[in-house]
C-alpha positions in Angstrom: 11.4 -44.3 38.6 10.2 -43.6 35.0 12.9 -46.0 33.1 13.5 -49.8 33.1 16.8 -49.3 31.9 19.3 -47.7 34.2 22.7 -49.0 32.3 23.5 -51.7 30.2 24.1 -53.9 33.0 21.3 -52.8 35.4 17.8 -53.3 33.7 14.5 -54.9 34.4 12.1 -56.3 31.6 9.6 -53.5 30.2 6.7 -55.6 31.1 8.1 -56.4 35.1 8.7 -52.3 35.0 5.3 -51.7 34.1 3.9 -53.8 36.6 5.8 -52.3 39.3 4.4 -48.7 38.5 1.1 -49.6 38.3 0.7 -52.2 41.4 2.5 -50.1 43.3 0.8 -46.9 42.6 4.3 -45.1 41.9 2.5 -43.0 39.3 -1.2 -42.6 38.8 -3.5 -39.8 36.6 -3.3 -37.0 39.4 0.5 -37.4 40.0 1.3 -37.1 36.4 -1.1 -34.0 35.8 0.6 -32.4 39.0 4.3 -33.2 37.6 2.9 -31.4 34.0 1.7 -28.4 35.7 4.6 -28.0 38.0 7.8 -29.0 36.0 6.3 -28.9 32.3 7.5 -25.1 31.6 11.4 -25.9 31.7 12.0 -29.5 31.5 9.4 -30.3 28.7 11.5 -32.6 26.8 12.3 -34.6 29.8 8.9 -35.1 31.0 7.5 -36.0 27.4 10.4 -38.9 27.5 9.5 -39.8 30.8 5.5 -39.7 30.7 5.7 -41.4 27.2 7.5 -44.1 28.5 5.1 -44.7 31.5 2.1 -44.7 29.0 4.2 -47.1 26.8 5.2 -49.6 29.2 1.8 -49.7 31.2 -1.0 -49.0 28.7 -3.4 -49.7 31.7 -2.9 -46.0 32.4 -4.6 -45.2 29.2 -7.9 -47.0 30.9 -7.2 -45.0 34.1 -7.2 -42.2 32.1 -10.4 -42.9 30.7 -12.2 -43.3 33.8 -10.8 -39.9 35.1 -12.3 -38.1 32.1 -15.8 -38.1 33.8 -14.5 -36.5 36.8 -12.8 -33.9 34.7 -16.1 -33.1 33.0 -17.8 -33.0 36.4 -15.5 -30.1 37.2 -17.0 -27.7 34.8 -20.5 -29.0 35.7 -19.9 -27.9 39.2 -18.4 -24.6 38.3 -21.5 -23.7 36.3 -23.7 -25.2 39.4 -22.2 -23.0 41.9 -22.3 -20.2 39.9 -26.3 -20.3 39.3 -25.8 -21.3 35.4 -28.2 -23.7 34.9 -29.3 -22.8 31.1 -27.1 -25.8 29.6 -27.7 -29.4 29.3 -25.4 -29.8 32.1 -28.5 -29.1 34.8 -30.2 -32.6 34.6 -32.6 -31.8 37.6 -34.9 -28.8 37.8 -35.3 -26.6 40.6 -37.9 -27.7 42.8 -40.6 -25.2 44.0 -40.2 -25.3 48.0 -36.1 -24.8 47.4 -34.5 -21.9 48.0 -33.3 -19.7 45.0 -29.6 -20.5 43.6 -26.9 -18.2 44.5 -26.0 -16.1 41.2 -22.7 -14.5 40.5 -24.0 -11.0 41.2 -24.9 -12.1 45.0 -21.9 -14.3 45.4 -19.4 -13.0 48.3 -16.1 -11.8 46.6 -13.8 -14.5 48.5 -16.1 -17.0 46.9 -16.3 -15.7 43.3 -12.1 -15.8 44.1 -12.1 -19.5 44.8 -14.4 -19.8 41.8 -11.6 -18.1 39.2 -8.9 -19.7 40.8 -10.4 -23.4 40.5 -11.2 -22.9 37.0 -7.8 -21.4 36.1 -6.0 -24.4 38.2 -8.2 -26.6 36.2 -7.5 -25.3 32.5 -3.7 -24.6 33.2 -3.4 -28.1 34.6 -5.4 -29.9 31.5 -3.3 -27.5 29.0 -0.1 -28.7 30.5 -1.0 -32.2 30.5 -2.0 -32.2 26.8 0.8 -30.1 25.7 3.3 -32.6 27.2 1.5 -35.9 26.2 -0.5 -35.1 23.1 -1.6 -38.8 22.6 -4.1 -38.3 25.4 -6.3 -36.3 22.9 -7.9 -39.6 21.5 -9.1 -40.4 25.0 -10.3 -37.0 25.8 -12.2 -36.8 22.6 -13.8 -40.1 22.9 -16.0 -38.3 25.8 -16.8 -35.4 23.4 -14.8 -33.2 25.2 -14.1 -30.3 22.6 -18.0 -29.8 22.5 -18.4 -29.7 26.2 -15.6 -27.0 26.8 -17.1 -25.0 24.1 -20.4 -25.3 25.6 -19.0 -24.0 29.2 -17.0 -21.3 27.6 -20.1 -19.9 25.9 -22.1 -20.1 29.1 -19.5 -19.3 32.0 -17.1 -16.9 30.6 -19.1 -14.0 29.7 -21.0 -14.1 33.0 -17.7 -14.5 34.9 -16.2 -11.3 33.0 -19.4 -9.5 33.4 -19.4 -9.9 37.1 -15.7 -9.2 37.8 -16.3 -5.7 35.8 -19.7 -4.8 37.7 -17.6 -5.3 41.0 -14.4 -3.7 40.3 -15.2 -0.8 43.0 -15.2 -3.4 46.1 -11.5 -4.7 45.9 -9.8 -3.0 42.8 -6.5 -5.0 43.6 -8.3 -8.6 44.0 -10.5 -7.8 41.2 -7.5 -6.9 39.1 -6.0 -10.4 39.6 -9.1 -11.9 39.1 -9.4 -10.5 35.7 -5.9 -11.8 35.0 -6.7 -15.2 35.7 -9.6 -15.2 34.2 -8.2 -14.0 30.9 -5.6 -16.7 31.2 -8.2 -19.3 31.8 -10.0 -18.5 28.5 -7.1 -18.5 26.8 -5.8 -22.0 28.0 -9.3 -23.4 27.1 -8.9 -22.2 23.6 -5.5 -23.9 23.5 -6.8 -27.1 24.8 -9.4 -27.4 22.0 -6.9 -26.3 19.4 -4.5 -29.4 20.8 -7.1 -32.0 20.5 -8.3 -30.6 17.3 -4.6 -30.4 16.1 -3.9 -34.2 16.9 -6.9 -36.3 16.0 -7.8 -34.0 12.7 -4.9 -32.0 11.3 -1.6 -33.7 12.0 -3.0 -37.2 10.8 -4.2 -35.3 7.4 -0.7 -34.1 7.1 1.0 -37.2 7.8 -1.3 -39.7 5.7 -1.9 -40.5 2.2 -4.4 -39.1 0.1 -6.4 -42.1 0.6 -6.7 -42.2 4.2 -7.5 -38.8 5.3 -11.3 -38.8 4.3 -12.0 -40.0 8.0 -10.0 -37.1 9.6 -11.8 -34.5 7.4 -15.2 -36.0 8.4 -14.0 -35.7 12.2 -13.0 -32.2 11.9 -16.2 -31.1 10.0 -18.2 -32.9 12.3 -16.5 -31.1 15.6 -16.9 -27.8 13.9 -20.9 -28.5 12.9 -21.7 -29.1 16.6 -20.3 -25.9 17.6 -21.9 -23.7 15.1 -24.2 -22.2 17.9 -21.7 -21.2 20.2 -20.8 -17.9 18.5 -18.7 -16.2 21.6 -16.4 -19.6 21.3 -16.2 -19.3 17.6 -15.2 -15.7 17.7 -12.5 -16.1 20.2 -11.1 -19.2 18.7 -11.0 -17.8 15.4 -9.2 -14.8 16.8 -6.2 -17.2 18.2 -6.7 -19.8 15.5 -8.1 -19.0 12.2 -10.7 -21.3 11.2 -10.1 -20.3 7.3 -6.7 -21.7 7.4 -7.5 -25.3 8.8 -10.3 -25.0 6.0 -7.6 -24.4 3.4 -5.7 -27.2 4.4 -8.2 -29.7 4.1 -8.8 -28.2 0.7 -5.4 -28.8 -0.4 -5.3 -32.4 1.3 -8.6 -33.8 -0.5 -10.1 -33.3 -4.0 -13.4 -34.6 -2.7 -14.3 -32.3 0.0 -17.7 -31.2 0.7 -17.7 -27.7 -0.2 -21.0 -27.2 1.1 -20.3 -27.9 4.8 -17.0 -26.3 4.5 -18.9 -22.8 2.9 -21.6 -23.1 5.8 -19.0 -23.5 8.9 -16.8 -20.3 7.2 -20.3 -18.7 7.0 -21.0 -19.2 10.6 -17.5 -17.9 11.7 -18.2 -14.9 9.8 -21.9 -14.4 11.3 -20.1 -14.7 15.1 -18.2 -11.7 14.0 -21.1 -9.4 13.3 -21.0 -6.4 15.2 -17.4 -6.5 16.5 -14.5 -4.8 15.3 -12.0 -7.7 14.0 -9.2 -5.8 14.0 -9.6 -4.3 17.6 -10.0 -8.0 18.5 -7.0 -9.3 16.7 -4.8 -6.6 18.1 -6.1 -7.3 21.6 -5.0 -11.1 21.2 -1.5 -9.8 20.3 -1.2 -7.2 22.9 0.2 -9.5 26.0 1.5 -7.7 29.0 5.0 -9.0 30.0 5.5 -11.2 32.8 6.1 -9.6 36.2 7.6 -11.8 39.1 5.9 -9.8 41.6 2.3 -10.1 40.2 2.6 -13.5 38.4 1.2 -16.3 41.0 1.6 -19.9 40.8 3.5 -19.7 37.4 0.3 -18.1 35.8 1.6 -15.2 33.6 -0.2 -11.7 33.4 -2.2 -11.9 30.1 -4.7 -9.0 30.6 -5.4 -6.0 33.4 -8.6 -5.2 34.8 -10.4 -2.1 33.1 -10.4 0.6 36.2 -13.0 3.2 34.6 -16.3 3.1 33.5 -15.4 4.4 30.1 -13.3 1.2 29.4 -15.9 -1.2 29.7 -16.0 -1.9 26.1 -12.6 -2.3 25.8 -12.5 -4.8 28.7 -14.3 -7.6 26.7 -11.5 -7.5 24.2 -8.6 -8.0 26.4 -6.6 -11.3 26.7 -7.4 -14.0 24.2 -10.9 -12.8 23.6 -12.6 -10.5 21.2 -14.2 -7.2 21.9 -18.1 -6.9 22.3 -20.4 -5.2 19.8 -21.1 -1.6 20.1 -23.8 0.0 22.1 -27.5 -0.7 20.7 -29.5 2.2 20.0 -32.4 3.5 17.8 -34.8 1.3 16.0 -32.8 -1.8 17.5 -33.1 -0.7 20.8 -36.8 -0.1 20.6 -36.9 -3.6 19.2 -35.4 -5.3 22.2 -37.7 -3.1 24.4 -40.6 -4.3 22.7 -39.5 -7.8 22.9 -39.4 -7.7 26.5 -42.6 -5.7 27.0 -44.7 -8.4 24.9 -44.2 -11.0 27.6 -44.1 -8.8 30.6 -46.4 -5.6 29.9 -46.7 -4.4 33.4 -43.0 -3.6 33.2 -42.0 -0.1 32.3 -40.0 0.7 29.3 -37.1 2.7 31.5 -37.0 -0.6 33.7 -36.4 -3.0 30.8 -33.9 -0.4 29.1 -32.0 -0.6 32.7 -32.2 -4.5 32.7 -31.0 -4.5 29.1 -27.9 -2.2 29.7 -27.1 -4.4 32.6 -27.6 -7.5 30.7 -25.6 -6.5 27.4 -28.8 -6.0 25.5 -29.7 -9.8 25.8 -33.7 -9.9 25.9 -33.6 -13.7 26.6 -31.6 -13.2 29.7 -33.3 -10.5 30.9 -36.8 -12.2 30.6 -35.2 -15.3 32.3 -33.8 -13.6 35.6 -37.0 -11.6 35.8 -39.1 -14.7 35.6 -37.0 -16.4 38.1 -36.6 -13.3 40.4 -32.7 -13.3 40.0 -32.1 -9.5 39.1 -29.0 -8.0 40.4 -29.2 -5.9 43.7 -29.2 -2.7 41.8 -31.8 -3.6 39.3 -34.5 -5.2 42.2 -34.2 -1.4 43.6 -35.7 0.1 40.5 -39.3 1.0 40.2 -40.7 -1.9 37.8 -43.1 0.8 36.3 -40.1 3.2 35.7 -41.2 5.0 32.3 -38.5 5.8 29.6 -36.9 9.1 29.7 -36.3 10.8 26.4 -33.1 12.2 26.0 -33.2 15.9 25.0 -31.5 16.9 21.7 -28.0 18.0 22.5 -28.0 20.4 19.3 -31.9 23.0 19.6 -32.9 24.3 16.4 -32.2 27.7 17.4 -28.9 27.0 18.1 -28.1 25.1 15.3 -29.5 27.5 12.3 -27.6 29.1 10.1 -28.4 31.5 7.2 -27.7 35.2 5.9 -30.0 36.9 8.2 -28.4 35.2 11.3 -27.3 38.2 13.8 -28.6 41.1 11.7 -30.1 43.7 13.0 -33.6 42.3 12.7 -32.8 38.9 14.2 -35.2 38.5 17.0 -33.7 35.2 18.0 -30.4 36.7 18.7 -31.4 40.1 20.2 -33.9 41.4 22.4 -34.6 44.9 21.2 -35.2 45.8 17.3 -35.5 49.2 16.2 -39.2 49.4 15.1 -38.7 52.7 13.2 -36.8 51.1 10.6 -39.5 48.4 10.0 -42.2 49.5 7.6 -45.0 47.8 5.1 -44.4 48.6 1.7 -43.1 52.0 0.4 -42.9 55.0 3.1 -45.5 57.4 2.4 -43.7 60.5 3.1 -40.8 59.9 0.7 -40.9 60.6 -2.6 -38.2 60.5 -5.6 -37.0 64.2 -4.8 -36.2 63.2 -1.2 -34.6 60.1 -2.0 -32.2 61.6 -4.2 -31.4 64.6 -2.0 -30.7 62.4 0.7 -26.8 62.6 1.1 -26.7 60.2 4.5 -25.1 57.6 2.8 -22.5 59.4 0.8 -21.9 61.3 4.0 -21.1 58.0 5.5 -18.8 56.6 2.9 -16.8 60.0 2.7 -16.0 59.7 6.6 -14.7 56.3 5.7 -12.6 57.1 2.9 -11.3 60.0 4.6 -9.7 57.8 7.2 -7.8 56.2 4.2 -7.1 59.6 2.9 -8.4 58.7 -0.6 -11.2 61.3 -1.0 -9.8 64.9 -0.6 -11.3 68.0 -1.8 -8.0 69.5 -2.8 -4.3 68.6 -2.9 -2.3 71.3 -1.0 1.3 72.2 -3.0 4.1 74.0 -1.5 5.5 77.2 -3.8 7.5 75.9 -6.5 6.1 72.1 -6.3 4.9 70.9 -9.6 1.7 68.8 -9.9 2.7 66.5 -12.5 -1.1 64.6 -12.6 -2.8 67.7 -13.3 -4.2 67.8 -16.9 -3.0 70.7 -19.0 -5.5 71.9 -21.7 -2.9 74.4 -23.6 -2.5 73.8 -27.4 0.4 71.8 -28.5 2.0 73.3 -31.6 5.3 71.1 -31.9 4.3 69.6 -35.2 2.8 72.3 -36.7 5.8 73.6 -39.4 6.0 70.1 -40.8 4.3 69.7 -44.2 2.9 66.1 -44.1 2.1 64.3 -47.5 3.6 67.2 -49.6 6.2 65.2 -51.3 3.6 62.4 -52.1 3.4 60.9 -55.7 -0.4 61.1 -55.2 -2.2 64.3 -55.6 -4.8 65.6 -53.3 -7.4 64.8 -55.9 -6.7 61.5 -56.0 -6.6 60.8 -52.5 -10.0 62.3 -51.5 -11.7 61.5 -54.9 -14.0 58.3 -55.3 -13.7 55.6 -57.8 -16.7 55.0 -59.8 -18.6 52.0 -59.0 -18.0 49.0 -61.2 -19.8 45.7 -61.4 -17.5 42.7 -61.0 -16.9 40.9 -64.1 -18.3 37.5 -62.7 -21.6 39.1 -62.1 -21.8 41.1 -65.6 -24.3 39.6 -68.0 -23.1 39.2 -71.8 -25.3 40.7 -74.3 -24.8 40.1 -78.2 -22.1 42.0 -79.6 -20.1 42.7 -76.6 -16.9 40.7 -75.5 -14.5 41.2 -78.5 -11.0 41.3 -77.0 -7.8 41.9 -78.6 -5.0 39.7 -78.9 -1.4 41.1 -77.9 0.3 39.7 -80.9 -1.8 41.7 -83.1 -4.1 39.1 -84.6 -7.4 39.4 -85.9 -10.1 39.8 -83.8 -12.5 36.9 -83.7 -16.4 37.2 -83.3 -17.9 35.8 -80.5 -21.0 33.8 -80.6 -24.3 35.4 -80.6 -25.8 33.2 -77.6 -25.2 34.2 -74.3 -22.5 32.2 -72.4 -23.9 30.4 -69.2 -23.5 32.0 -65.8 -20.8 29.9 -63.9 -21.3 31.7 -60.5 -22.8 28.4 -59.4 -21.2 25.3 -61.1 -22.8 22.6 -63.0 -23.5 19.5 -60.1 -22.6 17.1 -63.5 -19.0 18.7 -64.0 -18.7 18.5 -60.1 -19.4 14.6 -60.0 -17.1 14.2 -62.9 -14.1 15.9 -61.3 -14.9 14.3 -57.8 -15.1 10.9 -59.6 -11.8 11.6 -61.2 -10.1 12.7 -58.0 -11.4 9.4 -56.2 -9.9 7.4 -59.4 -6.6 9.2 -59.1 -6.7 8.5 -55.3 -7.6 4.5 -55.8 -4.8 4.4 -58.3 -2.3 5.9 -56.0 -3.3 3.3 -53.2 -3.0 0.5 -55.5 -6.6 -0.6 -56.1 -7.7 -1.7 -59.5 -10.6 -0.2 -61.4 -14.1 -1.6 -60.8 -14.7 -3.4 -64.1 -18.4 -3.9 -63.6 -18.9 -3.5 -67.3 -16.6 -6.6 -67.8 -18.9 -8.2 -65.6 -22.1 -7.6 -67.6 -20.5 -8.6 -70.8 -22.0 -8.6 -74.2 -25.5 -10.0 -75.5 -26.4 -13.5 -75.2 -25.6 -15.9 -77.9 -22.4 -14.2 -79.0 -19.9 -15.5 -76.6 -18.1 -13.9 -73.8 -14.8 -12.3 -73.4 -12.3 -13.8 -71.3 -12.2 -10.7 -69.2 -16.0 -11.0 -68.3 -15.5 -14.6 -67.5 -13.0 -13.9 -65.0 -14.9 -11.0 -63.7 -17.8 -13.1 -63.5 -16.2 -15.8 -61.4 -14.4 -13.5 -58.9 -18.0 -11.9 -58.5 -19.6 -15.3 -57.7 -16.7 -16.1 -55.2 -16.6 -12.9 -53.4 -20.0 -11.6 -53.4 -20.9 -13.1 -49.9 -17.9 -11.8 -48.2 -19.3 -8.3 -48.1 -22.6 -7.4 -48.1 -24.5 -3.6 -48.4 -22.9 -3.0 -45.2 -21.6 0.6 -45.8 -24.8 2.2 -46.3 -24.4 4.3 -43.0 -20.7 5.3 -44.3 -21.9 6.6 -47.7 -25.0 8.2 -46.0 -22.0 9.9 -43.5 -20.5 11.1 -46.6 -23.2 12.1 -48.8 -24.4 14.4 -45.6 -20.9 15.8 -45.2 -20.7 16.8 -49.1 -24.0 18.7 -48.4 -26.3 16.1 -50.4 -28.7 15.3 -47.5 -29.8 18.1 -45.3 -29.0 17.3 -41.6 
């Protein structure tokens, strides 16, 4: 039925085949959608060839699909309307005053809630199966701004449905667990439908086209994401499954004239959607999918998440399936700000009642105000007193129980004991005590003695058995072992020399020469030479001029070893004018003129340090 050529000999023309299919209603859009969702799981290649042949031989099916799109979009609008979620643009008509209040998810019967979730799951699974088998239909879907519509629906409906299922988990745990699985599956399929459309109308053409023709597809991509920047929850969940940064990186590689401002703005919006959410926890929850179970899978829908069964798991429940975890509980200054935001508009409400409403609606003040004004609060909140005050939670660690110091639990600690010995408490020094009384008070000594007696350390005397020697006892008997030895009898020095003292002699360097002294005798017997009558200078402190000459000599010797030439500054000076200059003077003057700008007087600090190290400058 789906091919015009059964064999080489048995065939009909493609145009006739297309007319037969279309005029006889052999295939229509609902049938094609059912074929995809029923048989697409194991027969994807055959279905792709079959549906592709149908749309190729009869292009009128594209028109039928285009006319079907408003009906598909109406499905999402009907779900929002049935759930009482009229906060988006799909609600064109306002509610009349005499009209009865619309039914909310909290007041909806459980079986009706089940029908809504099953309807949503069936719709999302069917659309995903059709677009996965026949991606050429993505262009037709996008003509009706399908990406923006499903993102808006996701942002409004999915969080409310999740919250309702979690709050009613105690009514029928088995049924609600199944509904939670199907809701998680629906969320994942909505995100995958968005990705399939975006991939086939923007990303794949960029990879297959040349550099000159990709600008239109890049603009389409940027336009789609620019329209979704206010959908924080959708952006966060989509980025958890399909990172937006990778798609932007592909665009940057494909085009050199990409608008960096718009791409940076989109990436910043995606990052802001993750504020207050643990990104690693959300990514781990995305990858943690429960294996398929034939007994728990209904109508081919795999189990993708499990319903939380305990109240303490509410924070983890938001991150199950394909979505991310919610932000942490609000407390402190931020919570006070949310309460004041509601109380400024509704001053007659108590802070305790506002806090209960904020906790019920995930700390969303806009939703709390809207539900209070429209009288759509949950039954549990309607039973509360609206003037309820906020109760201050006591500090779990009181001051007396948390204090720690060196005087804690001592004999005078009145916080840890009821009775204190008042005889040991006095102000200043006791009048009846004096110095002699304090010295004669041996109570502390007796107490220490009793303590050390337990260790056998302090004893009055050590009993010894007969014949036992106490090696540790001190002996005061004189030791005459070495009295017979003559010490120092055979030494060369006499006793007088050992005990006598050398006369004091002035050191030679400190002596002051006087005229007539200082005549020396030579060893070879030569005649004595008379010394000069003038006294010789005292060389205890050497002449600084001599020291400078010696230092200069050492420096010149060092420079000679290093290979430095002598500074011929005298040659530069030359002789007087008018008498001509030597060849050496001319060469030195030329060298000085050429090199005088290479090194200025930049070594002043070095020379100052050198003088200071030599002791010339006081530091």
